[in-house]
C-alpha positions as CSV (number, residue, x, y, z in Angstrom):
1,M,13.5,22.8,-9.1
2,R,11.3,22.2,-6.0
3,A,9.3,19.0,-5.4
4,L,6.5,18.4,-3.0
5,V,6.2,15.0,-1.2
6,S,3.0,14.6,0.7
7,G,3.4,11.9,3.3
8,G,7.0,12.8,3.1
9,A,7.7,11.6,6.7
10,G,6.3,8.2,6.0
11,F,7.6,5.0,4.9
12,I,7.6,5.4,1.0
13,G,7.5,9.2,1.1
14,S,10.6,9.5,3.1
15,H,12.6,7.3,0.6
16,I,11.3,9.4,-2.2
17,V,12.6,12.6,-0.3
18,D,16.1,11.1,0.1
19,A,16.2,10.2,-3.6
20,L,15.2,13.7,-4.7
21,L,17.7,15.3,-2.5
22,A,20.4,13.1,-3.8
23,R,19.6,14.5,-7.2
24,G,19.8,18.1,-6.2
25,V,16.1,18.7,-6.0
26,E,14.7,21.1,-3.3
27,V,12.0,19.2,-1.3
28,T,9.0,20.4,0.7
29,I,7.4,17.8,2.9
30,L,3.7,18.0,3.8
31,D,2.9,15.5,6.6
32,N,0.5,15.5,9.6
33,F,2.8,13.0,11.8
34,Q,-0.2,10.8,12.4
35,P,0.3,9.6,16.0
36,R,-0.6,6.0,15.1
37,V,2.2,5.9,12.6
38,H,4.6,8.4,14.4
39,P,3.9,8.0,18.1
40,K,7.4,9.7,18.9
41,G,6.8,12.8,16.7
42,R,8.9,13.7,13.9
43,P,11.2,10.7,12.8
44,P,15.0,11.1,13.2
45,Y,15.6,10.1,9.5
46,L,13.8,13.3,8.4
47,P,16.6,15.2,6.5
48,Q,17.2,18.8,7.7
49,Q,17.6,20.0,4.2
50,A,13.8,19.4,3.5
51,R,11.2,22.2,4.2
52,V,8.5,20.6,6.4
53,V,4.9,21.8,6.5
54,E,2.9,20.1,9.2
55,G,-0.7,19.6,8.4
56,S,-3.3,17.4,6.9
57,V,-4.1,16.9,3.1
58,T,-7.6,17.7,4.0
59,D,-6.4,21.2,5.1
60,R,-6.5,24.0,2.4
61,R,-4.1,26.3,4.2
62,A,-1.6,23.4,4.7
63,W,-1.7,22.6,0.9
64,E,-1.2,26.3,0.1
65,Q,1.9,26.5,2.1
66,A,3.3,23.3,0.8
67,L,2.6,24.2,-2.9
68,D,4.7,27.4,-2.8
69,G,7.4,27.2,-5.6
70,V,6.6,23.5,-6.4
71,S,6.5,22.1,-9.9
72,V,6.5,18.4,-9.4
73,I,4.2,16.5,-6.7
74,F,4.6,13.0,-5.3
75,H,1.3,12.5,-3.6
76,E,2.1,9.7,-1.1
77,A,0.0,10.7,2.0
78,A,-2.9,8.3,2.6
79,Y,-5.2,7.0,5.4
80,Q,-4.6,3.4,5.9
81,D,-6.3,1.1,8.6
82,Y,-8.5,-2.0,9.1
83,M,-11.0,0.0,11.2
84,P,-14.4,0.8,10.0
85,D,-14.2,4.6,10.1
86,F,-15.3,4.7,6.5
87,S,-15.7,8.4,6.1
88,T,-11.9,9.1,6.9
89,F,-10.7,7.0,4.2
90,L,-12.8,9.0,1.7
91,S,-12.1,12.3,3.3
92,V,-8.3,12.0,3.4
93,N,-7.7,9.8,0.3
94,A,-10.3,11.1,-2.2
95,A,-11.3,14.5,-0.9
96,G,-7.8,15.5,0.0
97,T,-6.6,14.7,-3.6
98,A,-9.5,16.7,-5.0
99,L,-8.4,19.7,-3.0
100,L,-4.8,19.4,-4.3
101,Y,-6.3,19.6,-8.0
102,E,-8.7,22.4,-6.8
103,L,-5.7,24.6,-5.6
104,I,-3.5,23.9,-8.7
105,V,-6.3,25.0,-10.9
106,E,-7.3,28.0,-8.6
107,R,-3.7,29.2,-8.4
108,R,-3.1,28.6,-12.2
109,Q,0.1,26.8,-11.0
110,E,2.4,25.3,-13.5
111,I,3.0,21.6,-12.6
112,E,5.4,19.4,-14.5
113,R,3.9,16.2,-13.1
114,V,1.8,14.7,-10.3
115,I,2.4,11.0,-9.3
116,V,-0.3,9.8,-7.1
117,A,0.3,6.7,-4.9
118,S,-2.6,4.3,-5.5
119,S,-2.8,0.7,-4.4
120,Q,-3.2,-2.9,-5.5
121,A,-6.2,-2.9,-3.2
122,V,-8.3,-1.2,-6.2
123,Y,-8.6,-4.7,-7.7
124,G,-10.5,-6.2,-4.8
125,E,-10.8,-10.0,-5.3
126,G,-9.1,-9.4,-8.6
127,Q,-9.6,-11.3,-11.8
128,Y,-10.2,-15.0,-12.1
129,R,-10.7,-17.6,-14.6
130,C,-13.1,-20.5,-14.8
131,E,-12.2,-23.4,-17.1
132,E,-15.7,-23.5,-18.3
133,H,-17.0,-19.8,-18.2
134,G,-13.8,-17.9,-18.7
135,L,-12.7,-14.6,-17.2
136,F,-14.7,-12.8,-14.5
137,Q,-14.4,-10.3,-11.6
138,P,-15.9,-11.7,-8.5
139,P,-17.5,-9.8,-5.8
140,A,-16.1,-10.1,-2.2
141,R,-16.4,-13.6,-1.1
142,P,-19.7,-13.8,1.0
143,R,-19.2,-13.9,4.8
144,A,-21.4,-17.0,5.0
145,Q,-18.8,-18.8,2.7
146,L,-15.8,-17.6,4.9
147,D,-17.5,-18.6,8.0
148,R,-17.7,-22.0,6.6
149,G,-14.0,-22.0,6.0
150,C,-14.4,-22.1,2.2
151,W,-11.7,-19.8,1.1
152,D,-11.5,-20.3,-2.8
153,V,-13.1,-17.8,-5.1
154,L,-16.0,-19.6,-7.0
155,C,-17.3,-19.2,-10.4
156,P,-20.7,-17.4,-10.1
157,L,-22.1,-19.6,-12.9
158,C,-21.0,-23.2,-11.9
159,G,-19.6,-22.8,-8.5
160,A,-16.3,-24.4,-9.3
161,A,-13.1,-23.1,-7.9
162,A,-11.5,-20.6,-10.1
163,S,-7.9,-19.6,-10.8
164,D,-6.5,-16.2,-10.3
165,E,-5.0,-14.3,-13.1
166,P,-2.2,-11.6,-12.9
167,L,-3.9,-8.2,-12.0
168,D,-4.2,-6.2,-15.1
169,E,-4.4,-2.3,-15.0
170,D,-7.6,-2.2,-17.3
171,Y,-9.6,-3.6,-14.4
172,H,-10.5,-2.6,-10.9
173,N,-13.2,-3.9,-8.5
174,P,-12.7,-2.5,-5.0
175,F,-15.0,-3.6,-2.2
176,N,-13.5,-2.3,1.3
177,A,-13.3,1.2,2.3
178,Y,-9.7,1.8,1.7
179,A,-9.9,0.2,-1.7
180,V,-12.8,2.3,-2.6
181,S,-11.0,5.5,-1.5
182,K,-7.8,4.7,-3.3
183,L,-9.8,4.1,-6.6
184,A,-11.6,7.4,-6.0
185,E,-8.3,9.1,-5.4
186,E,-6.6,7.9,-8.6
187,L,-9.7,8.5,-10.8
188,T,-10.0,12.1,-9.4
189,A,-6.3,12.6,-10.0
190,L,-6.2,11.2,-13.6
191,R,-9.5,12.6,-14.7
192,L,-9.0,16.1,-13.3
193,G,-5.5,16.1,-14.5
194,A,-6.5,15.3,-18.1
195,L,-9.4,17.8,-18.0
196,H,-7.2,20.6,-16.8
197,G,-3.8,19.9,-18.4
198,I,-2.1,18.7,-15.3
199,P,0.2,15.7,-16.3
200,T,-0.7,12.9,-13.8
201,V,0.3,9.3,-13.2
202,A,-1.0,6.7,-10.8
203,L,1.0,4.0,-9.3
204,R,-0.7,1.1,-7.9
205,Y,1.7,-0.3,-5.3
206,S,1.7,-4.0,-4.3
207,I,2.7,-4.8,-0.8
208,T,5.7,-2.4,-0.3
209,Q,8.4,-3.3,2.4
210,G,11.7,-2.2,3.6
211,P,13.4,0.1,6.2
212,R,11.3,2.7,7.9
213,Q,8.0,0.9,7.7
214,S,6.2,1.8,10.9
215,L,6.4,-0.7,13.8
216,Y,3.1,0.9,15.2
217,N,0.7,1.3,12.3
218,S,-1.5,-1.7,12.2
219,Y,-1.6,-1.5,8.3
220,S,1.9,-1.6,7.8
221,G,2.0,-5.1,6.7
222,I,2.7,-8.8,7.6
223,C,6.2,-8.3,7.7
224,R,6.0,-6.0,10.6
225,I,3.3,-8.3,12.4
226,F,5.3,-11.5,11.8
227,C,8.6,-10.1,12.8
228,L,7.3,-8.6,16.0
229,R,5.5,-11.7,17.0
230,L,8.5,-13.8,16.2
231,L,10.9,-11.5,18.1
232,N,8.6,-11.8,21.1
233,G,8.8,-15.5,20.9
234,K,5.3,-16.1,19.4
235,P,4.2,-17.7,16.2
236,P,3.1,-15.7,13.3
237,V,-0.9,-16.0,12.9
238,V,-1.7,-16.8,9.4
239,F,-5.4,-16.1,8.4
240,E,-7.5,-18.4,6.1
241,D,-5.3,-21.5,5.2
242,G,-2.2,-19.7,4.4
243,R,-2.4,-20.4,0.7
244,Q,-3.3,-16.8,-0.2
245,K,-0.9,-15.5,-2.9
246,R,0.6,-12.2,-2.6
247,D,3.4,-10.1,-4.3
248,Y,6.0,-7.9,-2.5
249,V,8.1,-5.0,-3.8
250,H,11.1,-3.4,-2.1
251,V,10.7,0.3,-1.4
252,D,13.8,1.0,-3.3
253,D,12.1,-0.4,-6.5
254,V,8.9,1.8,-5.7
255,V,11.1,4.9,-5.5
256,A,12.7,4.0,-8.8
257,A,9.2,3.7,-10.4
258,N,8.3,7.1,-9.2
259,L,11.3,8.7,-10.5
260,L,10.8,7.0,-13.9
261,V,7.2,8.1,-14.4
262,W,8.2,11.7,-13.4
263,K,10.2,12.0,-16.5
264,S,8.4,9.7,-18.8
265,R,6.0,11.4,-21.2
266,E,4.3,7.9,-22.2
267,A,3.3,7.5,-18.6
268,C,1.0,10.5,-18.4
269,G,-2.6,10.0,-17.9
270,R,-2.2,6.3,-17.1
271,A,-2.1,3.9,-14.0
272,F,0.7,1.5,-13.6
273,N,1.2,-1.6,-11.2
274,V,4.4,-1.6,-9.3
275,G,5.0,-5.0,-8.0
276,G,7.6,-7.7,-7.2
277,G,6.7,-10.0,-10.2
278,R,6.6,-13.0,-8.2
279,A,3.8,-14.8,-6.3
280,V,4.4,-15.9,-2.7
281,T,1.9,-17.7,-0.4
282,V,1.4,-16.1,3.0
283,V,2.4,-19.2,4.9
284,D,5.7,-19.4,2.7
285,Y,6.2,-15.8,3.7
286,A,5.8,-16.6,7.3
287,K,8.4,-19.3,7.0
288,A,10.8,-17.2,5.2
289,V,10.5,-14.4,7.9
290,A,11.3,-16.9,10.7
291,E,14.3,-18.2,8.7
292,A,15.6,-14.7,8.0
293,L,15.3,-14.0,11.8
294,G,16.9,-17.4,12.7
295,V,13.8,-18.3,14.8
296,G,12.6,-21.8,14.9
297,I,8.9,-21.1,15.2
298,D,6.2,-22.5,12.8
299,P,3.3,-20.2,11.9
300,A,-0.1,-20.7,13.5
301,I,-3.2,-21.3,11.1
302,P,-6.1,-21.0,13.5
303,G,-8.8,-21.0,10.8
304,E,-9.6,-17.3,11.2
305,Y,-10.0,-14.6,8.6
306,R,-10.0,-10.9,8.2
307,L,-13.1,-9.2,6.9
308,G,-12.4,-7.4,3.7
309,D,-9.2,-9.4,2.8
310,N,-9.0,-10.7,-0.7
311,R,-8.0,-14.2,-1.6
312,H,-5.1,-13.6,-4.0
313,S,-3.3,-10.5,-5.3
314,V,-0.3,-10.8,-7.6
315,S,0.0,-7.9,-10.1
316,S,1.2,-7.9,-13.7
317,I,4.0,-5.6,-14.2
318,E,4.5,-5.7,-17.9
319,R,3.0,-2.1,-18.4
320,L,5.6,-0.4,-16.3
321,K,8.4,-2.8,-17.6
322,A,7.5,-1.5,-21.1
323,L,8.9,1.8,-19.9
324,G,12.2,0.4,-18.8
325,W,11.4,-0.4,-15.1
326,E,11.8,-3.8,-13.4
327,P,12.2,-4.7,-9.8
328,K,15.9,-5.0,-8.7
329,K,15.3,-6.6,-5.3
330,G,13.7,-9.8,-4.3
331,L,12.1,-11.3,-1.2
332,G,15.5,-11.9,0.3
333,D,16.5,-8.5,0.1
334,I,13.1,-7.2,1.4
335,L,13.5,-9.3,4.6
336,R,17.2,-8.6,5.2
337,D,16.7,-4.8,5.0
338,Y,13.4,-4.8,7.0
339,I,14.8,-7.0,9.6
340,G,18.0,-4.8,9.9
341,W,15.7,-1.8,10.3
342,V,13.7,-3.5,13.0
343,R,16.7,-4.6,15.0
344,S,18.1,-1.1,14.8
345,Q,15.0,0.2,16.7
346,G,16.0,-1.3,20.0
347,D,12.8,-2.2,21.8
348,V,10.3,-4.2,19.8
349,G,7.5,-4.3,21.9
350,E,4.2,-6.1,21.4
351,Y,2.8,-3.3,19.4
352,F,0.7,-6.0,17.5
353,V,-1.5,-6.8,20.5
354,E,-3.6,-3.8,20.7
355,A,-4.3,-3.7,17.0
356,D,-5.4,-7.3,17.2
357,R,-7.5,-6.8,20.2
358,A,-9.3,-3.8,18.4
359,M,-9.9,-5.7,15.2
360,R,-11.4,-8.6,17.2
361,E,-13.7,-6.4,19.2
362,L,-15.0,-4.7,16.0
363,G,-15.5,-8.1,14.2
364,V,-12.9,-7.4,11.6
365,V,-11.2,-10.8,12.6
366,R,-13.6,-13.6,12.6
367,R,-13.4,-17.3,13.3
368,S,-14.6,-19.9,10.7
369,A,-16.1,-23.3,11.2
370,T,-12.6,-24.6,10.8
371,A,-11.1,-22.6,13.7
372,Q,-9.2,-24.5,16.3
């Protein structure tokens, strides 16, 4: 059997590659080695046993080469960034996925399963409950509200602060370019898969962390940014008031979820959250990173916010647990394994500086009335 892992040189994809090879599966990797993620070219952890096709998921010829002999596809490749190049998100994430299905149908290729990497981002501001008016899905918090330093999600009927609900797969409400493109990607895959008899599953990852997470990619998460700042003697900068809730999942648990839905008939045609099952505030996370590093630097909370961020994101994982999956590793494991990876890389330069400067110049990071 041969499997294809698009984005197989990347963070999650490379761990899936390793797991497949360990199970005796032949693996083809399709990756464009995007310089912002892989500035030094092909990473040294890429296994020699894997066949590599270098190219973009928007390139028909690259897909055709990569699909030869393949019966299962782990579609991990994606464009991720905070920059306002909106067309690239849709071109890579949605159109690239459509091209995959177009070729499968055109070639009449027998495919056992396609597992598509989606994202918790598809929920946007998520699902909230007002004590008086019940459940609702809010739009993005208005910029004018954030400029005032009012961070809570408010009930649209009475204006009271609402409480967040665990994110349920039956809902979605994306509002930034990345989130819209990921929802378009998973709908393209699930609907075309159903229409053409291509068994497909979408996995909506929470914030995934662990070894091999790029030190250079500005989208690779707060663990990277916080670690690099702390290792350079600077405080981690926390947006809003730091009380935003997130959930974090170890890359090993994400790999386990992929392998499970590959073999599960009950998973076909459905979307599943893959999360850590525990809410952690951003400020508590920053403190946990500092403690894990042994650095006595408190986080800075300057009253700034990042345009397009949501207030709270904590996924329900009950649907995937019903298939027999559950996260095995907690936040302590995540931080230990990621910090060990960072320290093994030697030079930990201030890679966060340029990304921060670019986001400020483009108005992605903004100051509120509470800014210090």
